C-alpha positions, 0 to 999 in steps of 0.5 A, a space after each residue: 420830207 412830207 411827201 414824195 411825188 413826181 409829176 407823171 410826165 417826169 416819172 421814170 427818169 430817176 429824179 426821186 432816186 436822186 433825191 433820196 440818195 441826196 438825203 442819204 449823202 447829206 445825213 452821212 455827212 452829218 451825224 447820220 440819222 433815220 428816214 421813215 417813209 409810209 408807202 401804200 401797200 399797192 404802190 409797187 413802183 414806190 416800194 421798189 424805189 424805196 427798197 432800191 435806196 436802202 429802206 427796209 419795211 419795219 411795220 405792216 401799217 403806218 402810224 402818223 405823227 397825230 397818232 392815226 393809223 393807216 393799215 393800207 400802208 407800210 412803214 419803211 426805215 432808212 438808217 444812215 451812218 455817219 461817213 468815215 471820210 
């Protein structure tokens, strides 16, 4: 995923949470994996959602694939283990 954004008229209905949980289930059915997210430090709703879905803050800034750094964002990580079933 490159970005996660919900149209304002559909917010607070659980769609983003369902999507993140589907990604977690998919990865656990594979070999597991990691999902990184960069979230603005002032986006309380997005930070709460990511934490609720199991993400942890691992950096006090965001480093993007092109090497650029954003100090107004946090880097979060979700580690998914392979399911035993």
